[in-house]
N, CA, C and O of each residue as an XYZ file, in Angstrom:
396
protein
N       0.956     -1.301      0.126
C      -0.072      0.215     -0.078
C       0.891      1.282      0.006
O       1.816      1.383      0.812
N       0.555      2.083     -0.942
C       1.448      3.351     -1.193
C       0.606      4.637     -0.536
O      -0.528      4.969     -0.880
N       1.406      5.271      0.466
C       0.452      6.294      1.006
C       0.690      7.677      0.124
O       1.776      8.136     -0.230
N      -0.470      8.145     -0.100
C      -0.496      9.389     -1.005
C      -0.587     10.755     -0.115
O      -1.502     11.165      0.599
N       0.631     11.286     -0.400
C       1.040     12.456      0.323
C       0.060     13.435      0.240
O       0.186     14.202      1.194
N      -0.992     13.784     -0.589
C      -1.754     14.709     -0.948
C      -2.998     14.207     -0.213
O      -3.822     15.118     -0.122
N      -3.395     13.107      0.321
C      -4.519     12.603      0.910
C      -4.468     12.986      2.244
O      -3.469     13.565      2.672
N      -5.423     12.736      2.958
C      -5.565     13.027      4.441
C      -6.336     11.668      4.976
O      -7.411     11.208      4.591
N      -5.369     11.139      6.065
C      -5.764      9.906      6.687
C      -5.974     10.368      8.190
O      -5.421     11.291      8.788
N      -7.184      9.225      8.749
C      -7.671      9.769      9.879
C      -7.603      8.498     10.717
O      -7.899      7.459     10.127
N      -7.237      8.414     12.088
C      -7.661      7.401     12.940
C      -8.825      6.579     12.708
O      -9.881      7.178     12.501
N      -8.829      5.244     12.705
C     -10.237      4.491     12.698
C     -11.181      5.050     14.075
O     -10.794      5.622     15.094
N     -12.217      4.739     13.758
C     -13.019      4.715     15.048
C     -13.117      3.485     15.971
O     -13.764      3.439     17.017
N     -12.400      2.522     15.446
C     -12.385      1.400     16.132
C     -10.991      1.123     16.995
O     -10.727      0.084     17.601
N     -10.258      2.184     16.908
C      -9.061      2.237     17.856
C      -8.941      3.152     18.924
O      -9.306      4.279     18.588
N      -8.523      3.056     20.200
C      -8.611      3.660     21.174
C      -6.903      4.153     21.443
O      -6.076      3.251     21.577
N      -6.493      5.471     21.504
C      -5.177      5.693     21.903
C      -5.076      6.041     23.500
O      -5.850      6.750     24.142
N      -4.024      5.416     23.923
C      -3.644      5.870     25.344
C      -2.336      6.014     25.634
O      -1.452      5.338     25.110
N      -2.110      7.103     26.675
C      -0.630      7.242     27.235
C      -0.771      6.622     28.629
O      -1.596      6.836     29.517
N       0.388      5.704     28.553
C       0.458      4.780     29.588
C       1.910      4.895     30.131
O       2.843      4.186     29.754
N       1.973      5.751     30.944
C       3.642      5.882     31.606
C       4.584      6.732     30.541
O       4.443      7.953     30.475
N       5.396      6.151     29.842
C       6.154      6.790     28.581
C       5.677      6.030     27.309
O       6.293      6.347     26.292
N       4.717      5.103     27.163
C       4.226      4.355     26.207
C       3.035      5.069     25.714
O       2.269      5.691     26.450
N       2.925      4.963     24.563
C       1.893      5.556     23.617
C       1.178      4.230     22.901
O       1.689      3.617     21.964
N      -0.219      3.875     23.576
C      -0.576      2.476     23.055
C      -1.814      2.537     22.052
O      -2.768      3.225     22.416
N      -1.876      2.010     21.060
C      -3.254      1.826     20.530
C      -3.770      0.381     20.719
O      -3.085     -0.642     20.698
N      -5.151      0.490     20.915
C      -6.095     -0.339     21.574
C      -7.157     -0.701     20.310
O      -8.084      0.081     20.098
N      -7.016     -1.754     19.582
C      -8.335     -2.224     18.835
C      -9.489     -2.311     19.639
O      -9.316     -2.876     20.719
N     -10.486     -1.946     19.420
C     -11.751     -2.270     19.880
C     -12.834     -2.836     19.179
O     -13.966     -2.917     19.656
N     -12.463     -3.290     17.886
C     -13.313     -4.053     17.271
C     -12.360     -5.271     16.395
O     -11.171     -5.162     16.093
N     -13.235     -6.383     16.116
C     -12.492     -7.509     15.292
C     -11.896     -6.859     14.161
O     -12.376     -5.756     13.901
N     -10.933     -7.286     13.398
C     -10.640     -6.881     12.287
C      -9.332     -5.567     12.159
O      -8.703     -5.172     11.177
N      -9.303     -5.270     13.195
C      -8.411     -3.993     13.457
C      -7.295     -4.825     14.156
O      -7.541     -5.743     14.939
N      -5.862     -4.360     13.750
C      -4.875     -4.911     14.125
C      -4.409     -6.165     13.243
O      -5.004     -6.428     12.198
N      -3.408     -6.872     13.659
C      -3.022     -8.178     13.110
C      -3.606     -9.363     13.707
O      -3.658    -10.445     13.122
N      -4.078     -9.132     14.971
C      -4.610    -10.190     15.695
C      -5.627     -9.643     16.893
O      -5.591     -8.590     17.530
N      -6.484    -10.688     16.948
C      -7.636     -9.864     18.093
C      -7.023     -9.535     19.450
O      -6.235    -10.236     20.085
N      -7.515     -8.363     19.776
C      -6.942     -7.757     21.086
C      -5.453     -7.581     21.125
O      -4.796     -7.942     22.102
N      -4.953     -7.063     20.131
C      -3.520     -6.878     19.805
C      -3.262     -5.255     20.358
O      -3.947     -4.297     19.999
N      -2.236     -5.200     21.210
C      -2.068     -3.918     21.521
C      -1.068     -3.574     20.480
O      -0.504     -4.503     19.901
N      -0.740     -2.147     20.125
C       0.247     -1.829     18.914
C       0.647     -0.381     19.876
O      -0.178      0.398     20.352
N       2.108     -0.295     19.989
C       2.811      0.746     20.737
C       3.392      1.549     19.799
O       4.012      0.907     18.950
N       3.403      2.614     19.676
C       3.967      3.700     18.991
C       5.357      4.349     19.674
O       5.436      4.533     20.888
N       6.283      4.624     18.880
C       7.402      5.195     19.530
C       7.027      6.695     19.610
O       5.865      7.071     19.457
N       8.076      7.550     19.861
C       7.819      8.984     20.221
C       7.462      9.808     18.688
O       6.785     10.835     18.636
N       7.974      9.227     17.673
C       7.807      9.800     16.544
C       6.554      9.320     15.844
O       6.052     10.067     15.003
N       6.057      8.272     16.078
C       4.808      7.744     15.992
C       3.620      8.366     16.555
O       2.574      8.659     15.977
N       3.997      8.546     17.969
C       2.958      9.103     18.677
C       2.851     10.674     18.094
O       1.716     11.150     18.099
N       3.880     11.467     17.623
C       3.733     12.564     17.159
C       2.702     12.566     15.873
O       1.703     13.271     15.734
N       3.161     11.703     15.088
C       2.506     11.427     13.782
C       1.120     11.325     14.170
O       0.360     12.198     13.754
N       0.708     10.483     14.836
C      -0.830      9.894     15.188
C      -1.672     11.236     15.799
O      -2.881     11.429     15.676
N      -0.779     12.031     16.432
C      -1.428     13.052     16.905
C      -1.831     14.344     15.966
O      -2.684     15.214     16.144
N      -0.814     14.116     14.811
C      -1.108     15.175     13.828
C      -2.004     14.869     12.773
O      -2.107     15.659     11.834
N      -2.826     13.568     12.817
C      -3.785     13.244     12.117
C      -5.055     14.093     12.324
O      -5.683     14.035     13.382
N      -5.403     14.846     11.344
C      -6.597     15.630     11.635
C      -7.493     15.982     10.218
O      -6.914     16.282      9.175
N      -8.817     15.915     10.310
C      -9.339     16.378      9.396
C      -8.957     17.406      8.616
O      -8.772     18.472      9.204
N      -8.745     17.372      7.156
C      -8.321     18.295      6.341
C      -6.754     18.443      6.269
O      -6.246     19.136      5.388
N      -6.034     17.814      7.164
C      -4.806     17.959      6.912
C      -3.985     16.654      6.322
O      -3.941     15.482      6.697
N      -3.387     17.323      5.296
C      -2.620     16.353      4.318
C      -1.584     15.762      4.922
O      -1.083     16.283      5.919
N      -1.066     14.469      4.351
C       0.250     14.215      4.700
C       1.331     15.397      4.405
O       2.044     15.865      5.293
N       1.359     15.748      3.283
C       2.404     16.967      2.846
C       2.239     17.980      3.868
O       3.252     18.491      4.347
N       1.037     18.350      4.279
C       1.116     19.485      5.203
C       1.503     19.018      6.547
O       2.245     19.797      7.146
N       1.153     17.838      7.221
C       1.707     17.513      8.255
C       3.258     17.397      8.551
O       3.848     17.588      9.614
N       3.824     16.978      7.136
C       5.345     16.895      7.147
C       5.857     18.160      7.277
O       6.760     18.337      8.096
N       5.347     19.291      6.461
C       5.862     20.701      6.448
C       5.690     21.141      7.687
O       6.564     21.970      7.941
N       4.974     20.970      8.567
C       4.405     21.358      9.966
C       5.477     20.827     11.014
O       6.006     21.565     11.845
N       5.744     19.453     10.885
C       6.712     18.788     11.576
C       8.224     19.185     11.345
O       9.078     19.233     12.230
N       8.405     19.458     10.019
C       9.785     19.783      9.477
C      10.229     20.988     10.291
O      11.346     21.100     10.798
N       9.140     21.974     10.375
C       9.356     23.487     10.821
C       9.532     23.458     12.336
O      10.321     24.191     12.933
N       8.734     22.554     12.914
C       8.695     22.534     14.354
C      10.025     21.825     14.783
O      10.698     22.348     15.672
N      10.435     20.658     14.195
C      11.560     20.057     14.711
C      12.948     20.334     13.967
O      13.913     19.646     14.298
N      13.083     21.247     13.041
C      13.933     21.683     12.296
C      14.772     20.620     11.373
O      15.997     20.516     11.317
N      13.955     19.986     10.783
C      14.423     18.742      9.946
C      13.982     18.872      8.516
O      13.222     19.719      8.047
N      14.571     17.921      7.928
C      14.391     17.970      6.185
C      12.510     17.396      6.168
O      11.923     16.432      6.661
N      12.156     18.377      5.472
C      10.757     17.839      4.919
C      10.706     16.392      4.457
O      10.015     15.558      5.043
N      11.493     16.097      3.338
C      11.587     14.971      3.016
C      11.804     13.865      3.834
O      11.109     12.868      3.639
N      12.803     13.862      4.883
C      12.964     12.949      5.785
C      11.960     12.820      6.733
O      11.929     11.770      7.375
N      11.130     13.681      6.949
C       9.920     13.687      7.781
C       8.735     13.047      7.135
O       7.909     12.303      7.664
N       8.794     13.456      5.928
C       7.670     12.728      4.898
C       7.925     11.231      4.725
O       6.973     10.505      4.438
N       8.908     10.824      4.851
C       9.410      9.292      4.745
C       9.091      8.782      5.812
O       8.615      7.647      5.800
N       9.262      9.463      6.987
C       8.898      8.702      8.101
C       7.232      8.650      8.346
O       6.568      7.675      8.698
N       6.787      9.972      8.055
C       5.226      9.621      8.116
C       4.872      8.814      7.216
O       3.955      8.070      7.565
N       5.350      8.640      5.916
C       4.543      7.362      4.994
C       4.821      6.042      5.427
O       4.076      5.098      5.163
N       6.252      5.905      6.321
C       6.262      4.365      6.960
C       5.388      4.148      7.887
O       4.666      3.157      7.772
N       5.258      4.952      8.932
C       4.296      4.800      9.814
C       2.847      4.452      9.387
O       2.188      3.469      9.723
N       2.502      5.462      8.583
C       0.963      5.567      8.098
C       0.884      4.188      7.353
O      -0.201      3.608      7.395
N       1.984      3.573      6.638
C       1.626      2.287      5.543
C       1.349      1.480      6.760
O       0.189      1.068      6.777
N       2.033      1.149      7.732
C       1.893      0.033      8.986
C       0.606      0.346      9.515
O      -0.111     -0.644      9.660
N       0.110      1.440      9.843
C      -1.103      1.613     10.650
C      -2.253      1.465      9.709
O      -3.353      1.188     10.188
N      -2.103      1.636      8.302
C      -3.212      1.426      7.341
C      -3.281     -0.293      6.918
O      -4.329     -0.827      6.555
N      -2.130     -0.930      7.027
C      -2.305     -2.493      6.633
C      -2.843     -2.817      8.277
O      -3.276     -3.967      8.201
N      -2.943     -2.540      9.115
C      -3.480     -2.714     10.579
C      -4.842     -2.298     10.668
O      -5.481     -2.511     11.698
N      -5.408     -1.652      9.552
C      -6.589     -1.076      9.678
C      -6.787     -0.132     10.986
O      -7.867     -0.016     11.564
N      -5.581      0.528     11.372
C      -6.071      1.521     12.530
C      -6.229      2.915     12.033
O      -6.766      3.815     12.679
N      -5.672      3.041     10.718
C      -6.348      4.694     10.230
C      -6.855      4.169      8.927
O      -6.715      3.008      8.542
N      -7.554      5.284      8.180
C      -8.119      5.015      6.885
C      -7.931      6.497      6.231
O      -7.758      7.558      6.831
N      -8.000      6.302      5.061
C      -8.034      7.774      4.055
C      -9.271      8.223      4.007
O     -10.259      7.532      3.758
N      -9.255      9.514      4.267
C     -10.392     10.212      4.262
C     -10.788     10.525      2.975
O      -9.936     10.891      2.166
N     -12.379     10.404      2.548
C     -12.739     10.799      1.430
C     -12.634      9.586      0.626
O     -12.922      9.613     -0.571
């Protein structure tokens, strides 16, 4: 699955996100989400920042630009990180393409 950088991706309504201590965990609340029933998915700090950046109307390219400015990093490098994480989350049905 290839991530369209001009598209908007949103968290699935079948996933609950929780911060527990220093971990950010995605919890599927419906079958067919995640790779196994009742599987928890832990995001690293980068994944957490990207997850929190998913919003209606906010394209991947917009998120990459915003994070590149905020963290003084290459927009291309940030975009690649976003695409990698979103690809994995899309495979697990934890996000969906809006529209």
